[in-house]
C-alpha positions as CSV (number, residue, x, y, z in Angstrom):
1,X,16.6,-56.4,-25.1
2,X,17.3,-55.2,-21.6
3,X,20.7,-54.9,-20.0
4,X,19.9,-58.1,-18.0
5,X,19.2,-60.2,-21.2
6,X,15.6,-60.9,-20.2
7,X,13.1,-60.9,-23.0
8,X,9.4,-60.4,-22.4
9,X,7.2,-63.2,-23.8
10,X,4.2,-65.0,-22.5
11,X,4.6,-63.5,-19.1
12,X,3.9,-60.1,-20.5
13,X,0.8,-61.4,-22.3
14,X,-0.6,-62.8,-19.0
15,X,0.2,-59.6,-17.1
16,X,-1.5,-57.5,-19.8
17,X,-4.6,-59.8,-19.6
18,X,-4.7,-59.5,-15.9
19,X,-4.4,-55.7,-15.9
20,X,-7.1,-55.4,-18.6
21,X,-9.4,-57.7,-16.6
22,X,-8.9,-55.7,-13.4
23,X,-9.4,-52.4,-15.1
24,X,-12.6,-53.5,-16.7
25,X,-13.8,-55.1,-13.5
26,X,-13.1,-51.9,-11.5
27,X,-14.8,-49.7,-14.0
28,X,-18.0,-51.8,-13.8
29,X,-18.6,-50.6,-10.3
30,X,-19.7,-47.2,-11.5
31,X,-22.2,-48.6,-14.0
32,X,-26.0,-48.1,-13.6
33,X,-28.0,-51.2,-12.9
34,X,-30.0,-52.6,-15.8
35,X,-33.8,-52.1,-15.7
36,X,-35.9,-55.3,-15.6
37,X,-39.3,-55.4,-17.2
38,X,-42.2,-57.1,-15.4
39,X,-44.9,-59.1,-17.1
40,X,-47.3,-56.0,-17.0
41,X,-44.7,-53.9,-18.8
42,X,-43.6,-51.7,-15.9
43,X,-39.9,-51.1,-15.7
44,X,-38.1,-51.5,-12.4
45,X,-34.7,-50.0,-11.6
46,X,-32.9,-47.0,-10.3
47,X,-33.5,-44.6,-13.2
């Protein structure tokens, strides 16, 4: 317990979820795009 008497509870859970979401969202910007396959079998994408 802190000197102020404040105890973390559901607020910390929401903050943790928000930070996790933001971290995963920001890390997805460096991901390579997925290749799509056309009907004739050719792959298209930046590979």
